[in-house]
Short mmCIF file of the C-alpha atoms (twelve columns), coordinates in Angstrom:
data_MODEL
# 
_entry.id   MODEL 
# 
loop_
_atom_site.group_PDB 
_atom_site.id 
_atom_site.type_symbol 
_atom_site.label_atom_id 
_atom_site.label_alt_id 
_atom_site.label_comp_id 
_atom_site.label_asym_id 
_atom_site.label_seq_id 
_atom_site.Cartn_x 
_atom_site.Cartn_y 
_atom_site.Cartn_z 
_atom_site.pdbx_PDB_model_num 
ATOM 1   C CA . UNK A 1   53.069 90.468  -160.676 1 
ATOM 2   C CA . UNK A 2   50.355 89.513  -158.307 1 
ATOM 3   C CA . UNK A 3   52.658 87.641  -155.943 1 
ATOM 4   C CA . UNK A 4   50.226 87.484  -153.066 1 
ATOM 5   C CA . UNK A 5   50.334 84.403  -150.903 1 
ATOM 6   C CA . UNK A 6   46.923 82.789  -150.727 1 
ATOM 7   C CA . UNK A 7   47.396 81.007  -147.399 1 
ATOM 8   C CA . UNK A 8   47.866 84.270  -145.460 1 
ATOM 9   C CA . UNK A 9   46.214 84.320  -142.026 1 
ATOM 10  C CA . UNK A 10  43.682 87.010  -141.174 1 
ATOM 11  C CA . UNK A 11  45.577 90.092  -140.080 1 
ATOM 12  C CA . UNK A 12  44.572 92.980  -137.726 1 
ATOM 13  C CA . UNK A 13  50.025 103.658 -174.831 1 
ATOM 14  C CA . UNK A 14  52.771 106.045 -177.156 1 
ATOM 15  C CA . UNK A 15  52.885 105.031 -173.502 1 
ATOM 16  C CA . UNK A 16  50.342 102.732 -171.930 1 
ATOM 17  C CA . UNK A 17  47.346 104.654 -170.611 1 
ATOM 18  C CA . UNK A 18  47.722 104.776 -166.847 1 
ATOM 19  C CA . UNK A 19  50.080 106.968 -164.854 1 
ATOM 20  C CA . UNK A 20  53.691 105.778 -164.643 1 
ATOM 21  C CA . UNK A 21  54.824 104.199 -161.392 1 
ATOM 22  C CA . UNK A 22  58.383 104.328 -160.157 1 
ATOM 23  C CA . UNK A 23  59.418 102.458 -157.001 1 
ATOM 24  C CA . UNK A 24  61.358 104.164 -154.191 1 
ATOM 25  C CA . UNK A 25  64.999 104.808 -155.022 1 
ATOM 26  C CA . UNK A 26  66.232 102.226 -152.514 1 
ATOM 27  C CA . UNK A 27  64.230 99.500  -154.211 1 
ATOM 28  C CA . UNK A 28  65.571 99.367  -157.745 1 
ATOM 29  C CA . UNK A 29  65.026 96.014  -159.462 1 
ATOM 30  C CA . UNK A 30  68.289 94.524  -160.725 1 
ATOM 31  C CA . UNK A 31  68.800 93.907  -164.469 1 
ATOM 32  C CA . UNK A 32  68.373 90.182  -163.805 1 
ATOM 33  C CA . UNK A 33  64.835 90.632  -162.482 1 
ATOM 34  C CA . UNK A 34  62.726 88.141  -164.466 1 
ATOM 35  C CA . UNK A 35  59.930 90.661  -165.009 1 
ATOM 36  C CA . UNK A 36  62.273 92.638  -167.265 1 
ATOM 37  C CA . UNK A 37  62.772 89.676  -169.565 1 
ATOM 38  C CA . UNK A 38  60.263 88.106  -171.958 1 
ATOM 39  C CA . UNK A 39  58.805 84.920  -170.531 1 
ATOM 40  C CA . UNK A 40  60.013 81.857  -172.487 1 
ATOM 41  C CA . UNK A 41  57.236 80.419  -174.597 1 
ATOM 42  C CA . UNK A 42  57.628 77.023  -173.024 1 
ATOM 43  C CA . UNK A 43  56.684 78.253  -169.570 1 
ATOM 44  C CA . UNK A 44  53.297 78.242  -167.904 1 
ATOM 45  C CA . UNK A 45  50.955 81.175  -168.485 1 
ATOM 46  C CA . UNK A 46  52.569 83.887  -166.391 1 
ATOM 47  C CA . UNK A 47  55.835 85.809  -166.346 1 
ATOM 48  C CA . UNK A 48  55.501 85.774  -162.568 1 
ATOM 49  C CA . UNK A 49  57.948 83.168  -161.259 1 
ATOM 50  C CA . UNK A 50  55.467 82.246  -158.541 1 
ATOM 51  C CA . UNK A 51  53.451 80.342  -161.138 1 
ATOM 52  C CA . UNK A 52  54.198 76.658  -161.761 1 
ATOM 53  C CA . UNK A 53  56.487 75.646  -164.645 1 
ATOM 54  C CA . UNK A 54  55.369 73.372  -167.447 1 
ATOM 55  C CA . UNK A 55  55.007 69.824  -166.242 1 
ATOM 56  C CA . UNK A 56  53.814 70.780  -162.765 1 
ATOM 57  C CA . UNK A 57  50.163 70.165  -163.535 1 
ATOM 58  C CA . UNK A 58  50.026 67.318  -161.012 1 
ATOM 59  C CA . UNK A 59  51.157 69.637  -158.218 1 
ATOM 60  C CA . UNK A 60  48.550 70.882  -155.795 1 
ATOM 61  C CA . UNK A 61  47.728 74.533  -156.539 1 
ATOM 62  C CA . UNK A 62  45.892 77.027  -154.406 1 
ATOM 63  C CA . UNK A 63  42.593 77.872  -156.181 1 
ATOM 64  C CA . UNK A 64  42.796 81.520  -155.064 1 
ATOM 65  C CA . UNK A 65  45.882 82.241  -157.156 1 
ATOM 66  C CA . UNK A 66  46.698 79.023  -159.060 1 
ATOM 67  C CA . UNK A 67  50.105 78.927  -157.365 1 
ATOM 68  C CA . UNK A 68  51.843 76.190  -155.381 1 
ATOM 69  C CA . UNK A 69  52.519 76.838  -151.713 1 
ATOM 70  C CA . UNK A 70  56.280 77.296  -151.737 1 
ATOM 71  C CA . UNK A 71  58.335 76.708  -148.588 1 
ATOM 72  C CA . UNK A 72  60.216 79.142  -146.390 1 
ATOM 73  C CA . UNK A 73  63.228 76.818  -146.180 1 
ATOM 74  C CA . UNK A 74  66.640 77.761  -147.505 1 
ATOM 75  C CA . UNK A 75  67.472 76.321  -150.937 1 
ATOM 76  C CA . UNK A 76  70.355 73.849  -151.154 1 
ATOM 77  C CA . UNK A 77  72.333 76.067  -153.539 1 
ATOM 78  C CA . UNK A 78  71.730 79.249  -151.541 1 
ATOM 79  C CA . UNK A 79  74.728 81.143  -150.154 1 
ATOM 80  C CA . UNK A 80  72.985 84.086  -148.435 1 
ATOM 81  C CA . UNK A 81  70.292 83.935  -145.767 1 
ATOM 82  C CA . UNK A 82  67.095 85.629  -146.897 1 
ATOM 83  C CA . UNK A 83  64.326 87.034  -144.672 1 
ATOM 84  C CA . UNK A 84  61.247 84.900  -144.132 1 
ATOM 85  C CA . UNK A 85  59.062 87.768  -142.921 1 
ATOM 86  C CA . UNK A 86  56.089 88.525  -145.146 1 
ATOM 87  C CA . UNK A 87  54.497 91.928  -145.746 1 
ATOM 88  C CA . UNK A 88  50.761 92.368  -145.349 1 
ATOM 89  C CA . UNK A 89  49.282 94.285  -148.279 1 
ATOM 90  C CA . UNK A 90  46.588 96.963  -148.146 1 
ATOM 91  C CA . UNK A 91  44.303 94.745  -150.234 1 
ATOM 92  C CA . UNK A 92  41.270 93.166  -148.519 1 
ATOM 93  C CA . UNK A 93  40.888 89.472  -149.251 1 
ATOM 94  C CA . UNK A 94  37.998 87.035  -149.236 1 
ATOM 95  C CA . UNK A 95  34.278 87.463  -148.894 1 
ATOM 96  C CA . UNK A 96  34.141 89.229  -145.531 1 
ATOM 97  C CA . UNK A 97  36.118 91.886  -143.654 1 
ATOM 98  C CA . UNK A 98  37.070 89.297  -141.009 1 
ATOM 99  C CA . UNK A 99  39.252 87.519  -143.563 1 
ATOM 100 C CA . UNK A 100 41.900 90.240  -143.372 1 
ATOM 101 C CA . UNK A 101 44.239 91.244  -146.173 1 
ATOM 102 C CA . UNK A 102 46.387 89.543  -148.752 1 
ATOM 103 C CA . UNK A 103 49.960 88.822  -147.743 1 
ATOM 104 C CA . UNK A 104 52.993 89.035  -150.004 1 
ATOM 105 C CA . UNK A 105 55.616 86.273  -150.127 1 
ATOM 106 C CA . UNK A 106 58.845 86.598  -148.205 1 
ATOM 107 C CA . UNK A 107 62.173 87.062  -150.014 1 
ATOM 108 C CA . UNK A 108 62.974 83.422  -149.195 1 
ATOM 109 C CA . UNK A 109 59.751 82.231  -150.838 1 
ATOM 110 C CA . UNK A 110 60.438 84.489  -153.802 1 
ATOM 111 C CA . UNK A 111 63.919 83.055  -154.218 1 
ATOM 112 C CA . UNK A 112 62.598 79.499  -154.033 1 
ATOM 113 C CA . UNK A 113 60.052 80.399  -156.715 1 
ATOM 114 C CA . UNK A 114 62.729 81.897  -158.964 1 
ATOM 115 C CA . UNK A 115 64.936 78.824  -158.638 1 
ATOM 116 C CA . UNK A 116 61.982 76.565  -159.244 1 
ATOM 117 C CA . UNK A 117 61.163 78.309  -162.499 1 
ATOM 118 C CA . UNK A 118 64.718 78.225  -163.798 1 
ATOM 119 C CA . UNK A 119 65.940 81.746  -162.862 1 
ATOM 120 C CA . UNK A 120 68.959 80.302  -161.082 1 
ATOM 121 C CA . UNK A 121 71.261 83.196  -162.030 1 
ATOM 122 C CA . UNK A 122 69.315 85.753  -159.961 1 
ATOM 123 C CA . UNK A 123 71.674 87.410  -157.442 1 
ATOM 124 C CA . UNK A 124 70.553 86.390  -153.974 1 
ATOM 125 C CA . UNK A 125 71.282 89.829  -152.546 1 
ATOM 126 C CA . UNK A 126 68.890 91.407  -155.077 1 
ATOM 127 C CA . UNK A 127 65.813 89.388  -154.117 1 
ATOM 128 C CA . UNK A 128 64.677 91.737  -151.331 1 
ATOM 129 C CA . UNK A 129 64.632 94.698  -153.728 1 
ATOM 130 C CA . UNK A 130 62.748 92.630  -156.279 1 
ATOM 131 C CA . UNK A 131 60.085 91.756  -153.699 1 
ATOM 132 C CA . UNK A 132 59.729 95.417  -152.722 1 
ATOM 133 C CA . UNK A 133 59.296 96.553  -156.343 1 
ATOM 134 C CA . UNK A 134 56.743 93.902  -157.189 1 
ATOM 135 C CA . UNK A 135 54.767 94.593  -154.023 1 
ATOM 136 C CA . UNK A 136 54.843 98.282  -154.940 1 
ATOM 137 C CA . UNK A 137 53.338 97.533  -158.353 1 
ATOM 138 C CA . UNK A 138 50.584 95.401  -156.868 1 
ATOM 139 C CA . UNK A 139 49.649 98.218  -154.521 1 
ATOM 140 C CA . UNK A 140 49.524 100.554 -157.528 1 
ATOM 141 C CA . UNK A 141 47.247 98.130  -159.386 1 
ATOM 142 C CA . UNK A 142 44.882 97.972  -156.425 1 
ATOM 143 C CA . UNK A 143 44.807 101.770 -156.237 1 
ATOM 144 C CA . UNK A 144 43.659 101.889 -159.864 1 
ATOM 145 C CA . UNK A 145 40.967 99.270  -159.220 1 
ATOM 146 C CA . UNK A 146 39.662 101.269 -156.269 1 
ATOM 147 C CA . UNK A 147 39.417 104.341 -158.520 1 
ATOM 148 C CA . UNK A 148 37.199 102.384 -160.899 1 
ATOM 149 C CA . UNK A 149 35.131 100.890 -158.092 1 
ATOM 150 C CA . UNK A 150 34.568 104.191 -156.319 1 
ATOM 151 C CA . UNK A 151 33.428 105.705 -159.595 1 
ATOM 152 C CA . UNK A 152 31.053 102.960 -160.745 1 
ATOM 153 C CA . UNK A 153 29.910 100.897 -157.760 1 
ATOM 154 C CA . UNK A 154 26.941 103.216 -157.129 1 
ATOM 155 C CA . UNK A 155 25.457 102.527 -160.555 1 
ATOM 156 C CA . UNK A 156 26.037 103.448 -164.174 1 
ATOM 157 C CA . UNK A 157 24.143 106.751 -164.006 1 
ATOM 158 C CA . UNK A 158 26.162 108.057 -161.049 1 
ATOM 159 C CA . UNK A 159 29.386 106.926 -162.715 1 
ATOM 160 C CA . UNK A 160 28.551 108.525 -166.068 1 
ATOM 161 C CA . UNK A 161 27.515 111.772 -164.424 1 
ATOM 162 C CA . UNK A 162 30.758 111.922 -162.451 1 
ATOM 163 C CA . UNK A 163 32.864 111.028 -165.497 1 
ATOM 164 C CA . UNK A 164 31.413 113.766 -167.723 1 
ATOM 165 C CA . UNK A 165 31.115 116.493 -165.070 1 
ATOM 166 C CA . UNK A 166 34.299 115.761 -163.132 1 
ATOM 167 C CA . UNK A 167 32.324 115.610 -159.875 1 
ATOM 168 C CA . UNK A 168 32.825 112.854 -157.330 1 
ATOM 169 C CA . UNK A 169 30.356 110.076 -156.667 1 
ATOM 170 C CA . UNK A 170 29.209 109.550 -153.048 1 
ATOM 171 C CA . UNK A 171 31.554 106.550 -152.780 1 
ATOM 172 C CA . UNK A 172 34.529 108.652 -153.911 1 
ATOM 173 C CA . UNK A 173 33.756 111.220 -151.231 1 
ATOM 174 C CA . UNK A 174 33.001 108.911 -148.299 1 
ATOM 175 C CA . UNK A 175 35.372 105.927 -148.754 1 
ATOM 176 C CA . UNK A 176 33.236 103.849 -146.410 1 
ATOM 177 C CA . UNK A 177 35.410 100.900 -145.240 1 
ATOM 178 C CA . UNK A 178 32.341 98.669  -145.217 1 
ATOM 179 C CA . UNK A 179 31.765 99.444  -148.878 1 
ATOM 180 C CA . UNK A 180 35.347 98.907  -150.020 1 
ATOM 181 C CA . UNK A 181 35.975 96.301  -152.761 1 
ATOM 182 C CA . UNK A 182 37.706 93.017  -151.922 1 
ATOM 183 C CA . UNK A 183 40.071 90.914  -154.033 1 
ATOM 184 C CA . UNK A 184 38.707 87.355  -154.134 1 
ATOM 185 C CA . UNK A 185 41.271 85.684  -156.387 1 
ATOM 186 C CA . UNK A 186 43.597 86.346  -159.310 1 
ATOM 187 C CA . UNK A 187 45.352 84.614  -162.177 1 
ATOM 188 C CA . UNK A 188 48.562 85.305  -164.108 1 
ATOM 189 C CA . UNK A 189 48.077 85.086  -167.887 1 
ATOM 190 C CA . UNK A 190 51.191 86.608  -169.469 1 
ATOM 191 C CA . UNK A 191 51.041 84.348  -172.523 1 
ATOM 192 C CA . UNK A 192 47.402 85.202  -173.171 1 
ATOM 193 C CA . UNK A 193 47.662 88.832  -174.405 1 
ATOM 194 C CA . UNK A 194 44.616 91.034  -174.047 1 
ATOM 195 C CA . UNK A 195 42.836 92.283  -177.189 1 
ATOM 196 C CA . UNK A 196 43.728 95.858  -176.220 1 
ATOM 197 C CA . UNK A 197 47.453 95.120  -175.969 1 
ATOM 198 C CA . UNK A 198 47.332 93.344  -179.325 1 
ATOM 199 C CA . UNK A 199 45.610 96.345  -180.905 1 
ATOM 200 C CA . UNK A 200 48.284 98.651  -179.461 1 
ATOM 201 C CA . UNK A 201 50.998 96.446  -180.961 1 
ATOM 202 C CA . UNK A 202 49.254 96.569  -184.337 1 
ATOM 203 C CA . UNK A 203 48.998 100.363 -184.139 1 
ATOM 204 C CA . UNK A 204 52.728 100.463 -183.394 1 
ATOM 205 C CA . UNK A 205 53.475 98.517  -186.568 1 
ATOM 206 C CA . UNK A 206 51.374 100.866 -188.684 1 
ATOM 207 C CA . UNK A 207 52.653 103.994 -186.909 1 
ATOM 208 C CA . UNK A 208 56.211 103.185 -185.719 1 
ATOM 209 C CA . UNK A 209 56.525 106.454 -183.796 1 
ATOM 210 C CA . UNK A 210 53.709 105.287 -181.535 1 
ATOM 211 C CA . UNK A 211 55.133 101.805 -180.988 1 
ATOM 212 C CA . UNK A 212 55.566 100.503 -177.449 1 
ATOM 213 C CA . UNK A 213 57.000 97.210  -176.183 1 
ATOM 214 C CA . UNK A 214 54.377 94.583  -175.375 1 
ATOM 215 C CA . UNK A 215 53.387 94.162  -171.711 1 
ATOM 216 C CA . UNK A 216 55.729 91.914  -169.747 1 
ATOM 217 C CA . UNK A 217 52.844 90.435  -167.762 1 
ATOM 218 C CA . UNK A 218 49.062 90.228  -167.667 1 
ATOM 219 C CA . UNK A 219 46.829 89.425  -164.707 1 
ATOM 220 C CA . UNK A 220 43.111 88.957  -164.151 1 
ATOM 221 C CA . UNK A 221 41.867 90.034  -160.724 1 
ATOM 222 C CA . UNK A 222 38.392 89.057  -159.494 1 
ATOM 223 C CA . UNK A 223 36.940 91.773  -157.284 1 
ATOM 224 C CA . UNK A 224 33.870 91.631  -155.066 1 
ATOM 225 C CA . UNK A 225 31.866 94.858  -154.996 1 
ATOM 226 C CA . UNK A 226 30.006 96.188  -151.970 1 
ATOM 227 C CA . UNK A 227 26.740 94.839  -153.415 1 
ATOM 228 C CA . UNK A 228 28.225 91.334  -153.642 1 
ATOM 229 C CA . UNK A 229 28.694 91.348  -157.407 1 
ATOM 230 C CA . UNK A 230 32.020 89.958  -158.666 1 
ATOM 231 C CA . UNK A 231 33.842 91.866  -161.402 1 
ATOM 232 C CA . UNK A 232 36.903 90.779  -163.354 1 
ATOM 233 C CA . UNK A 233 39.640 93.352  -163.887 1 
ATOM 234 C CA . UNK A 234 42.394 93.015  -166.472 1 
ATOM 235 C CA . UNK A 235 45.877 94.393  -165.803 1 
ATOM 236 C CA . UNK A 236 48.634 94.782  -168.394 1 
ATOM 237 C CA . UNK A 237 52.077 95.520  -166.946 1 
ATOM 238 C CA . UNK A 238 54.444 97.591  -169.107 1 
ATOM 239 C CA . UNK A 239 58.073 98.531  -168.544 1 
ATOM 240 C CA . UNK A 240 58.816 102.196 -169.241 1 
ATOM 241 C CA . UNK A 241 62.598 102.015 -169.055 1 
ATOM 242 C CA . UNK A 242 64.612 104.276 -166.771 1 
ATOM 243 C CA . UNK A 243 63.913 107.842 -165.705 1 
ATOM 244 C CA . UNK A 244 66.409 109.638 -163.452 1 
ATOM 245 C CA . UNK A 245 68.148 106.287 -162.999 1 
ATOM 246 C CA . UNK A 246 64.930 104.713 -161.659 1 
ATOM 247 C CA . UNK A 247 62.782 102.084 -163.402 1 
ATOM 248 C CA . UNK A 248 59.380 103.271 -164.583 1 
ATOM 249 C CA . UNK A 249 56.353 101.044 -165.051 1 
ATOM 250 C CA . UNK A 250 52.900 101.562 -166.538 1 
ATOM 251 C CA . UNK A 251 49.843 99.648  -165.410 1 
ATOM 252 C CA . UNK A 252 46.848 99.486  -167.721 1 
ATOM 253 C CA . UNK A 253 44.040 98.552  -165.327 1 
ATOM 254 C CA . UNK A 254 40.428 98.289  -166.512 1 
ATOM 255 C CA . UNK A 255 37.294 96.153  -166.111 1 
ATOM 256 C CA . UNK A 256 37.093 93.183  -168.437 1 
ATOM 257 C CA . UNK A 257 34.214 93.524  -170.884 1 
ATOM 258 C CA . UNK A 258 32.266 90.585  -169.470 1 
ATOM 259 C CA . UNK A 259 28.960 92.468  -169.603 1 
ATOM 260 C CA . UNK A 260 27.328 95.469  -171.271 1 
ATOM 261 C CA . UNK A 261 27.656 97.413  -168.014 1 
ATOM 262 C CA . UNK A 262 31.405 96.892  -167.831 1 
ATOM 263 C CA . UNK A 263 31.731 98.017  -171.441 1 
ATOM 264 C CA . UNK A 264 29.776 101.191 -170.598 1 
ATOM 265 C CA . UNK A 265 32.078 101.821 -167.638 1 
ATOM 266 C CA . UNK A 266 35.140 101.719 -169.885 1 
ATOM 267 C CA . UNK A 267 33.534 103.937 -172.516 1 
ATOM 268 C CA . UNK A 268 32.314 106.334 -169.827 1 
ATOM 269 C CA . UNK A 269 35.696 106.629 -168.116 1 
ATOM 270 C CA . UNK A 270 37.463 107.278 -171.434 1 
ATOM 271 C CA . UNK A 271 34.729 109.437 -173.001 1 
ATOM 272 C CA . UNK A 272 34.284 111.509 -169.854 1 
ATOM 273 C CA . UNK A 273 37.972 112.355 -169.797 1 
ATOM 274 C CA . UNK A 274 37.932 113.321 -173.485 1 
ATOM 275 C CA . UNK A 275 34.816 115.475 -172.975 1 
ATOM 276 C CA . UNK A 276 36.281 117.330 -169.997 1 
ATOM 277 C CA . UNK A 277 39.532 117.949 -171.879 1 
ATOM 278 C CA . UNK A 278 37.635 119.328 -174.864 1 
ATOM 279 C CA . UNK A 279 35.620 121.629 -172.615 1 
ATOM 280 C CA . UNK A 280 38.764 122.821 -170.869 1 
ATOM 281 C CA . UNK A 281 40.476 123.456 -174.214 1 
ATOM 282 C CA . UNK A 282 37.451 125.338 -175.510 1 
ATOM 283 C CA . UNK A 283 37.188 127.415 -172.358 1 
ATOM 284 C CA . UNK A 284 40.881 128.226 -172.536 1 
ATOM 285 C CA . UNK A 285 40.638 129.300 -176.179 1 
ATOM 286 C CA . UNK A 286 37.612 131.456 -175.363 1 
ATOM 287 C CA . UNK A 287 39.417 133.139 -172.479 1 
ATOM 288 C CA . UNK A 288 42.471 133.800 -174.679 1 
ATOM 289 C CA . UNK A 289 40.289 135.298 -177.411 1 
ATOM 290 C CA . UNK A 290 38.498 137.491 -174.889 1 
ATOM 291 C CA . UNK A 291 41.778 138.729 -173.492 1 
ATOM 292 C CA . UNK A 292 43.031 139.468 -176.998 1 
ATOM 293 C CA . UNK A 293 39.936 141.570 -177.737 1 
ATOM 294 C CA . UNK A 294 40.561 143.644 -174.622 1 
# 
């Protein structure tokens, strides 16, 4: 996940907690897609093949994503020509609006990355679909981050009030482009499981019926808020199998608990949802009882 290209020019849990995402039907990832396989323990810290393999520490990496700048040239063993066009994401990059948006790698760059990391059995004609699916998941992750930012970027009190009442904050209602968050940098850390994912795995061992597979990837995204503050978000990527012959994925996106405020945001988002559900259940029971008395 997180296969943005950092040198892009400026351009005009039973299931895990977040909503499932399923890519468009024409973009099914093939069974050989590396994200569907556990990352070998010997590899560098990310299941994303864009990250450097072990032993590449002397290679120059881009500090925005800790990835090497892979070429657009055709690989020597390649039998099929792959597109070199790159898709511009919806995700603002850098410190200022003039820096444009992050850009995804082309299928040719993706294939070169897969070969470089040892996935040399990947069907060449499947790479375009793999790029589309992974881009789709990154867009979903950014959508979740924007939900958090719109809820909490106006302060803890506004966020708590909105979480427990179900009302929108001013940012959620206005969506001011000038106040939108920006993704500064990110890092793949698939072999550094989050405490939450480890707890979920432990719960699954104690209660087998609630067991879920571990996430196949983990990323940390560093987001700049409208007030200039930088927040770290943690993303666990889960595979949900197939539904109606389409792959389903779950993204668990939340602020890292790097401060008391970020911890309150997580508690508020979860507690507010529980409170509203309890109120709705109570109101429904009351209405049913009233109707019964009639």
